[in-house]
VMD Tcl script that draws the C-alpha trace (Angstrom):
set ca {
  {37.99 138.46 153.95}
  {37.77 137.06 150.33}
  {39.85 134.19 151.70}
  {38.38 133.52 154.47}
  {34.80 133.32 152.40}
  {36.66 131.24 149.63}
  {37.63 128.63 152.30}
  {34.15 128.22 153.93}
  {32.82 127.90 149.93}
  {35.19 125.04 149.35}
  {35.09 123.64 152.47}
  {31.52 122.45 152.30}
  {32.47 119.68 149.17}
  {34.17 116.40 150.58}
  {36.49 116.40 147.24}
  {38.04 119.55 148.06}
  {40.62 119.55 150.59}
  {42.82 123.30 151.33}
  {46.35 122.99 151.37}
  {48.17 126.29 151.18}
  {47.54 129.64 151.40}
  {49.75 133.02 150.96}
  {49.97 136.45 151.30}
  {50.68 137.82 148.19}
  {52.18 136.58 144.62}
  {55.32 136.00 145.47}
  {54.88 133.15 148.01}
  {51.43 132.26 145.89}
  {53.98 131.88 142.83}
  {56.61 130.28 145.62}
  {53.88 127.60 146.94}
  {52.29 126.69 143.22}
  {56.13 125.73 141.94}
  {56.82 123.24 145.35}
  {52.91 121.66 145.04}
  {52.87 121.69 141.52}
  {48.72 121.60 141.42}
  {46.66 121.00 138.72}
  {44.23 124.46 138.82}
  {45.14 127.53 140.87}
  {42.38 130.66 141.73}
  {44.61 133.40 141.55}
  {43.57 137.26 142.23}
  {43.74 140.00 139.54}
  {45.13 142.33 142.10}
  {47.48 140.83 144.56}
  {50.39 142.85 146.35}
  {53.84 142.94 145.78}
  {53.47 140.23 141.74}
  {50.34 141.36 139.28}
  {47.97 139.25 138.43}
  {49.80 138.36 134.84}
  {53.52 138.26 136.74}
  {52.36 135.43 138.52}
  {50.26 133.72 136.22}
  {53.11 134.32 133.86}
  {56.01 132.53 136.83}
  {53.50 129.71 137.73}
  {52.98 128.42 133.56}
  {56.60 128.61 133.75}
  {57.47 127.06 136.95}
  {54.65 125.18 136.84}
  {53.29 124.26 133.60}
  {50.49 121.88 133.85}
  {48.33 124.19 136.34}
  {45.36 125.54 135.35}
  {44.84 129.04 136.58}
  {41.39 130.49 137.03}
  {41.95 134.22 137.85}
  {39.80 136.52 140.53}
  {38.26 140.09 139.61}
  {36.24 142.50 141.61}
  {34.56 143.89 138.51}
  {33.96 143.59 134.44}
  {36.86 142.04 132.43}
  {39.59 144.83 131.65}
  {42.87 144.97 129.75}
  {44.34 143.39 132.84}
  {42.72 140.06 132.95}
  {42.58 139.66 129.13}
  {46.52 140.36 129.47}
  {46.42 137.56 132.17}
  {44.81 134.93 129.49}
  {47.27 135.65 127.44}
  {49.45 134.86 130.48}
  {48.41 131.73 130.91}
  {44.61 131.78 132.59}
  {41.94 129.99 131.39}
  {38.79 131.76 132.66}
  {38.50 134.89 134.47}
  {35.44 134.66 136.98}
  {34.53 138.00 138.65}
  {33.63 137.50 142.63}
  {30.70 138.46 142.62}
  {29.78 135.22 140.74}
  {32.22 132.87 143.17}
  {28.94 131.18 145.17}
  {27.35 130.22 141.98}
  {30.08 129.52 139.77}
  {33.51 128.54 141.44}
  {32.70 125.06 142.43}
  {31.05 123.91 138.67}
  {34.21 125.75 137.59}
  {37.04 124.12 139.18}
  {35.38 119.96 138.64}
  {35.40 121.03 135.08}
  {38.94 122.57 134.93}
  {40.16 119.21 136.24}
  {36.86 117.15 133.94}
  {38.78 118.93 130.88}
  {42.15 118.67 132.15}
  {41.80 114.90 132.93}
  {43.10 115.52 136.63}
  {42.24 112.25 138.25}
  {45.58 111.80 138.50}
  {46.46 114.88 139.92}
  {43.36 117.36 141.51}
  {44.87 120.12 142.90}
  {43.39 124.01 142.78}
  {45.48 127.10 143.99}
  {43.31 130.09 144.88}
  {43.10 134.01 145.77}
  {45.29 135.67 147.24}
  {45.93 132.47 146.85}
  {44.21 129.67 148.87}
  {45.19 126.47 147.85}
  {42.94 123.74 148.08}
  {43.30 120.40 146.82}
  {40.41 117.57 146.08}
  {40.50 114.55 148.38}
  {41.03 112.05 146.45}
  {38.45 109.34 147.38}
}
mol new
graphics top color blue
foreach p $ca { graphics top sphere $p radius 0.5 }
foreach p [lrange $ca 0 end-1] q [lrange $ca 1 end] { graphics top cylinder $p $q radius 0.2 }
display resetview
């Protein structure tokens, strides 16, 4: 359900195009490895791999990918481990409507990502800002 809501939210922005989805952590790593997105959104609690494992593997296999983690509650030790594993920010799912798009844009701008903007997201849904 959260994936569908994220899709609806992000499809409203003309500079974002959804390019892939995955059902679990292993598929997320596989798609991030092949797509090499600039920014990836990762659910902290996915099947088959933990958020920490996903972050470490994506950082290893796609080191240019900046990751944003989504969590259902207040950050805990697991989310802090994700930061240690290479995640740039942790965003509470309750704040997604107000903060996700601005955070994506800021992350892309911070990385000077105009040449290869892309985002990997929750459960994980892959999105890429379109080039205009």
